[in-house]
DRENKE-195005 format. One line per field, with one value per residue: x, y, z of N, C-alpha, C in turn. Coordinates in Angstrom, 2 decimals, always signed. Each point is the difference from the previous one (the first is absolute). Example, Ala and Ser with C-alpha at 12.3 -4.5 7.8 and 13.67 -1.06 7.14 Angstrom:
<rs>
nX	+13.19, -0.35
nY	-5.69, +1.05
nZ	+7.80, -0.72
caX	-0.89, +0.82
caY	+1.19, +1.19
caZ	+0.00, +0.06
cX	+0.90, -0.77
cY	+1.20, +1.09
cZ	+0.00, +0.73
</rs>
This chain:
<rs>
nX	+30.21, +1.15, +0.46, -0.63, +0.42, +1.21, -0.08, -0.50, +0.91, +0.95, -0.52, -0.12, +1.21, +0.38, -0.64, +0.53, +1.10, -0.24, -0.32, +1.04, +0.31, -0.47, -1.05, +0.50, -1.23, -0.06, -0.64, -0.23, -1.02, +1.15, +0.00, +1.04, -0.30, -0.52, +0.18, -0.26, +1.13, +0.55, +1.04, -0.17, -0.26, +0.93, +0.78, -0.41, +0.03, +1.14, +0.28, -0.46, +0.69, +1.05, -0.21, -0.97, -0.23, +1.33, -0.48, -0.94, -0.66, +1.26, +0.33, +0.04, +1.16, -0.19, +1.18, -0.45, +0.08, -0.81, -0.90, -0.51, -1.06, -0.43, -0.97, -0.75, -0.19, +1.31, +0.55, +1.23, +0.13, +1.28, +0.72, +0.89, +0.63, +1.07, +0.79, +0.97, +0.07, -1.28, +0.30, -0.54, -1.25, -0.59, -1.23, -0.69, -1.08, -0.70, -0.94, -0.17, +0.04, +0.61, -1.19, +0.64, +0.09, +0.02, +0.99, -1.05, -0.43, +0.74, +1.11, +1.02, -0.02, +0.58, -1.00, +0.89, -0.51, -0.73, -0.19, -1.11, -0.06, -1.10, +0.99, -0.33, -0.78, -0.09, -1.02, +0.63, -1.06, +1.03, +0.27, +0.97, -0.53, +1.09, -0.58, +0.08, -0.88, -1.05, +0.65, +1.04, -0.09, +1.15, +0.40
nY	-34.80, +0.66, -0.96, -0.83, +0.66, +0.12, -1.26, -0.25, +0.78, -0.49, -1.19, +0.34, +0.50, -1.05, -0.78, +0.75, -0.07, -1.28, +0.01, +0.83, -0.80, +1.00, -0.79, +0.25, +0.34, -0.57, +1.14, -0.70, +0.01, +0.11, +1.25, -0.17, +1.15, +0.01, -1.26, +0.61, -0.20, +1.20, -0.67, -0.94, +0.95, +0.81, -1.08, -0.36, +1.27, +0.09, -1.19, +0.53, +1.06, -0.76, -0.78, +0.89, -0.67, +0.04, +1.19, -0.09, +0.57, +0.37, -0.31, +1.31, -0.03, +1.30, +0.61, +1.22, +0.99, +0.58, -0.22, +1.02, -0.26, +1.17, -0.90, -0.29, -1.24, -0.12, -0.44, +0.04, -1.04, +0.30, -1.09, +0.97, -0.84, +0.51, +0.00, -0.92, +0.63, -0.21, -0.51, -1.19, +0.18, -0.89, +0.03, -0.41, +0.16, +0.52, -0.91, +0.81, -1.08, +0.77, +0.55, +0.98, +1.04, +0.45, +0.72, +0.19, -1.09, +0.78, -0.67, +0.73, +0.72, -1.13, -0.09, -0.69, -0.90, -0.90, -0.58, -0.68, -0.64, -0.22, -0.54, +1.04, -0.04, +1.15, +0.21, +1.08, +0.25, +0.18, +0.58, -0.90, -0.03, +0.01, -0.79, +0.40, -0.99, +0.35, +1.11, -0.26, +1.19, -0.65, +1.07
nZ	+31.78, +0.00, -0.79, +0.77, +1.07, -0.52, -0.38, +1.20, +0.55, -0.79, +0.23, +1.25, -0.11, -0.69, +0.84, +0.95, -0.73, -0.20, +1.26, -0.08, -0.98, -0.75, -0.05, -1.18, -0.25, -1.18, -0.19, -1.12, +0.88, +0.68, -0.41, +0.79, -0.57, +1.23, -0.35, -1.16, -0.66, -0.04, -0.44, +0.93, +0.88, -0.48, -0.04, +1.21, +0.40, -0.61, +0.53, +1.13, -0.35, -0.30, +1.05, +0.05, -1.10, +0.16, +0.35, -0.94, +1.00, -0.19, +1.23, -0.02, +0.63, +0.09, -0.09, +0.20, -0.87, +0.85, -0.96, -0.63, -0.76, -0.40, -0.08, -1.03, +0.45, +0.11, +1.13, -0.48, +0.81, +0.30, -0.07, +0.13, -0.79, +0.62, -1.05, -0.08, -1.16, +0.24, -1.19, +0.15, -0.34, +0.73, -0.36, +1.03, -0.70, +0.99, +0.31, +1.01, +0.76, +0.89, +0.02, -0.61, +0.79, -1.25, +0.43, +0.79, -0.59, -0.75, -0.30, +0.35, -1.10, -0.41, +0.88, +0.71, -0.85, +0.61, -1.16, +0.30, -1.17, -0.70, -0.73, -0.74, -1.04, -0.61, -0.78, -0.43, -0.75, -0.78, +1.15, +0.19, +1.22, +0.76, +0.88, +1.24, -0.06, +0.69, -0.25, +0.77, +0.57, +0.03, -0.67
caX	-1.20, +0.07, -0.33, -1.45, -0.64, +0.29, -0.78, -1.39, -0.15, +0.10, -1.23, -1.10, +0.20, -0.37, -1.45, -0.62, +0.16, -0.96, -1.34, -0.18, -0.29, -1.40, -0.30, -0.67, -0.73, -0.17, -1.37, +0.06, -1.08, +0.27, +1.23, +0.37, +1.05, +0.67, +1.18, +0.92, +0.93, -0.52, +0.07, -1.00, -1.33, -0.21, -0.15, -1.28, -1.07, +0.07, -0.63, -1.44, -0.52, +0.15, -0.73, -0.91, -0.79, +0.70, -0.14, -1.43, -0.52, +1.00, +0.10, +1.26, +0.32, +1.03, +0.31, +0.49, -0.51, -1.41, -0.29, -1.37, -0.34, -1.43, -0.66, -1.24, -1.00, +0.57, +1.44, +0.80, +1.05, +1.07, +1.22, +1.08, +1.25, +1.18, +0.95, +1.14, +0.77, -0.97, -0.14, -1.22, -1.07, -1.16, -1.04, -1.19, -1.20, -0.70, -1.34, -0.16, -1.22, -0.76, -0.20, +0.68, -0.27, +1.20, +1.37, +0.14, +0.37, +1.06, +1.31, +0.47, +0.70, +1.41, +0.17, +0.20, -1.13, +0.02, -1.33, -0.15, -1.28, -0.10, +0.41, -0.95, +0.05, -1.28, +0.11, -0.64, +0.10, +0.67, +1.23, -0.07, +0.71, +0.21, -0.43, -0.18, -1.36, -0.21, +1.29, +0.10, +1.18, +0.56, +0.83
caY	+0.67, +1.39, +0.02, -0.19, +1.24, +1.00, -0.38, +0.31, +1.46, +0.43, -0.45, +0.85, +1.32, -0.13, -0.12, +1.29, +0.88, -0.41, +0.36, +1.44, +0.38, +0.06, -0.69, +0.92, -0.68, +0.79, +0.04, +0.65, +0.97, +1.13, +0.67, +1.00, +0.85, +0.72, -0.75, -0.10, +1.12, +1.04, -0.44, -1.05, +0.61, +0.72, -1.01, -0.69, +0.93, +0.13, -1.22, +0.12, +0.94, -0.58, -1.28, +0.00, -1.23, -0.97, +0.40, +0.15, -0.76, -0.22, +1.04, +0.74, +0.94, +0.92, +1.18, +1.10, +1.33, +0.23, +1.02, -0.06, +0.84, +0.30, -0.29, +0.74, -0.24, -0.74, +0.11, -1.21, -0.06, -0.88, -0.21, +0.21, -0.64, +0.42, -1.10, +0.00, +1.24, +1.08, +0.83, -0.37, -0.41, -0.75, +0.05, -0.81, +0.58, -0.87, +0.37, -0.53, -0.76, +0.79, +1.39, +1.06, +1.35, +0.65, -0.38, -0.09, -1.33, -0.53, +0.59, +1.11, -0.42, -0.27, -0.76, -1.44, -0.85, -1.41, -0.36, -1.40, -0.20, -0.98, +0.59, -0.15, +1.02, +0.50, +0.86, +1.30, +0.29, -1.15, -0.29, -0.95, +0.46, -0.98, +0.50, -0.92, +0.18, -0.44, +0.28, +0.45, +0.81, -0.51, +1.00
caZ	+0.46, -0.47, -1.43, -0.14, +0.43, -1.04, -1.18, +0.33, -0.01, -1.40, -0.66, +0.43, -0.60, -1.42, -0.06, +0.32, -1.16, -1.03, +0.44, -0.12, -1.38, -0.37, -1.23, -0.91, -1.06, -1.21, -0.48, -1.31, -0.14, +0.88, -0.40, +1.01, -0.54, +1.08, +0.45, -1.14, -0.22, -0.87, -1.40, -0.18, +0.07, -1.26, -1.06, +0.18, -0.36, -1.46, -0.52, +0.23, -0.99, -1.34, -0.10, +1.14, +0.05, +0.85, +1.39, +0.31, +1.12, +1.04, +1.03, -0.10, +1.09, -0.50, +0.81, -0.82, +0.31, -0.34, -0.99, -0.51, -1.15, -0.01, -1.27, -0.26, +1.03, +1.13, +0.24, -0.22, +1.01, -0.45, +0.77, -0.97, +0.40, -0.76, -0.18, +0.92, -0.13, +0.20, -1.19, -0.72, +0.91, -0.47, +1.02, -0.17, +0.57, +0.94, +0.44, +1.35, +0.29, +0.96, -0.42, +0.75, -0.50, -0.53, +0.36, +1.46, +0.50, -0.85, +0.31, -0.83, -1.20, +0.26, +1.24, -0.21, +0.38, -0.37, -0.47, -0.40, -0.66, -1.06, -1.27, -1.10, -1.04, -0.48, -1.18, +0.00, -1.43, -0.63, +0.74, +1.11, +1.18, +1.07, +1.30, +1.12, +0.51, +1.39, +0.64, +1.37, +0.24, +1.23, +0.65
cX	-0.05, -0.39, -1.50, -0.73, +0.22, -0.82, -1.48, -0.25, +0.04, -1.27, -1.17, +0.12, -0.39, -1.52, -0.69, +0.13, -0.99, -1.41, -0.28, -0.41, -1.49, -0.18, -0.77, -0.69, -0.18, -1.44, +0.02, -1.09, +0.16, +1.37, +0.27, +1.19, +0.81, +1.26, +1.05, +0.93, -0.64, -0.03, -1.06, -1.42, -0.31, -0.24, -1.36, -1.16, -0.02, -0.62, -1.52, -0.65, +0.02, -0.79, -1.01, -0.83, +0.65, -0.19, -1.46, -0.40, +1.00, -0.01, +1.39, +0.11, +1.14, +0.15, +0.57, -0.62, -1.46, -0.11, -1.47, -0.13, -1.51, -0.54, -1.26, -1.00, +0.52, +1.49, +0.64, +1.16, +1.06, +1.12, +1.14, +1.31, +1.12, +0.92, +1.19, +0.80, -0.87, -0.13, -1.31, -1.04, -1.04, -1.03, -1.13, -1.14, -0.60, -1.35, -0.21, -1.34, -0.93, -0.08, +0.76, -0.34, +1.32, -0.16, +0.20, +0.56, +1.04, +1.33, +0.29, +0.69, +1.48, +0.26, +0.11, -1.20, +0.31, -1.44, +0.00, -1.39, +0.10, +0.30, -1.05, +0.20, -1.42, +0.27, -0.76, +0.28, +0.68, +1.28, -0.25, +0.88, +0.11, -0.40, +0.01, -1.39, -0.11, +1.26, -0.16, +1.30, +0.53, +0.77, -0.18
cY	+1.44, +0.10, -0.12, +1.28, +1.09, -0.28, +0.34, +1.52, +0.54, -0.39, +0.91, +1.40, -0.04, -0.09, +1.32, +0.98, -0.35, +0.41, +1.48, +0.42, +0.00, -0.76, +0.97, -0.80, +0.98, -0.09, +0.75, +1.05, +1.20, +0.58, +1.12, +0.81, +0.69, -0.72, -0.14, +1.20, +1.00, -0.41, -1.06, +0.57, +0.68, -0.98, -0.68, +0.90, +0.22, -1.22, +0.06, +0.90, -0.61, -1.29, -0.12, -1.29, -1.08, +0.28, +0.12, -0.90, -0.29, +1.15, +0.62, +0.95, +0.87, +1.20, +1.07, +1.31, +0.12, +1.11, -0.13, +0.88, +0.20, -0.24, +0.83, -0.17, -0.83, +0.30, -1.36, +0.05, -1.00, -0.07, +0.03, -0.57, +0.49, -1.21, +0.20, +1.30, +1.24, +0.93, -0.24, -0.48, -0.82, +0.09, -0.94, +0.70, -0.97, +0.59, -0.63, -0.71, +0.80, +1.45, +0.96, +1.34, +0.61, +1.51, -0.28, -1.33, -0.69, +0.64, +1.20, -0.57, -0.15, -0.78, -1.49, -0.78, -1.44, -0.39, -1.47, -0.17, -1.04, +0.68, -0.30, +1.10, +0.47, +0.89, +1.29, +0.58, -1.20, -0.42, -0.98, +0.52, -1.13, +0.64, -1.10, +0.29, -0.58, +0.22, +0.49, +0.80, -0.38, +1.05, +1.33
cZ	-0.50, -1.46, -0.21, +0.38, -1.06, -1.26, +0.21, -0.09, -1.42, -0.76, +0.35, -0.61, -1.48, -0.16, +0.30, -1.15, -1.10, +0.39, -0.18, -1.41, -0.26, -1.30, -0.88, -1.08, -1.16, -0.44, -1.33, -0.21, +0.91, -0.36, +0.99, -0.52, +1.09, +0.48, -1.10, -0.05, -0.96, -1.46, -0.28, +0.01, -1.32, -1.14, +0.09, -0.39, -1.51, -0.67, +0.16, -1.06, -1.41, -0.21, +1.15, +0.12, +0.87, +1.49, +0.45, +1.16, +1.12, +1.00, -0.08, +1.19, -0.49, +0.92, -0.92, +0.45, -0.44, -1.04, -0.41, -1.21, +0.04, -1.40, -0.15, +1.12, +1.18, +0.14, -0.29, +0.99, -0.45, +1.01, -1.01, +0.55, -0.90, -0.17, +0.94, -0.06, +0.16, -1.20, -0.72, +1.01, -0.74, +1.10, -0.32, +0.73, +1.00, +0.34, +1.36, +0.17, +0.91, -0.49, +0.92, -0.64, -0.46, +0.13, +1.49, +0.50, -0.88, +0.39, -0.90, -1.24, +0.32, +1.27, -0.31, +0.53, -0.36, -0.32, -0.41, -0.60, -1.09, -1.33, -1.06, -1.02, -0.31, -1.21, +0.24, -1.37, -0.64, +0.73, +1.15, +1.13, +1.02, +1.32, +1.05, +0.55, +1.40, +0.84, +1.43, +0.12, +1.37, +0.77, -0.66
</rs>
């Protein structure tokens, strides 16, 4: 009888451990850079810059330092990501879906932000640029 009770208890413990695990699904159209290591993030962003056509239309979530540049008739906002050794940086421009007043409703330069948007490209003069459109600033 003791063996049966011990076996039952062990079985229940094993089942409870299996129930705790989260099932993770893979979505090829959603790239969450916030869960990757520094080296992986830098590599993925570099791939985005070198082969943007492979990322067109995918949702990208990224975390980094806020930055901006003033253009002739508009501001360009970006999320800058440093590599694992913090020696090199890559950034992706973003365009928020919701209108905000700059600088009042934007973070300070260098402040950590999380942005999520649709990856795309556009041309300005003869240069192609990568951007996240319809972006939401999560933090």
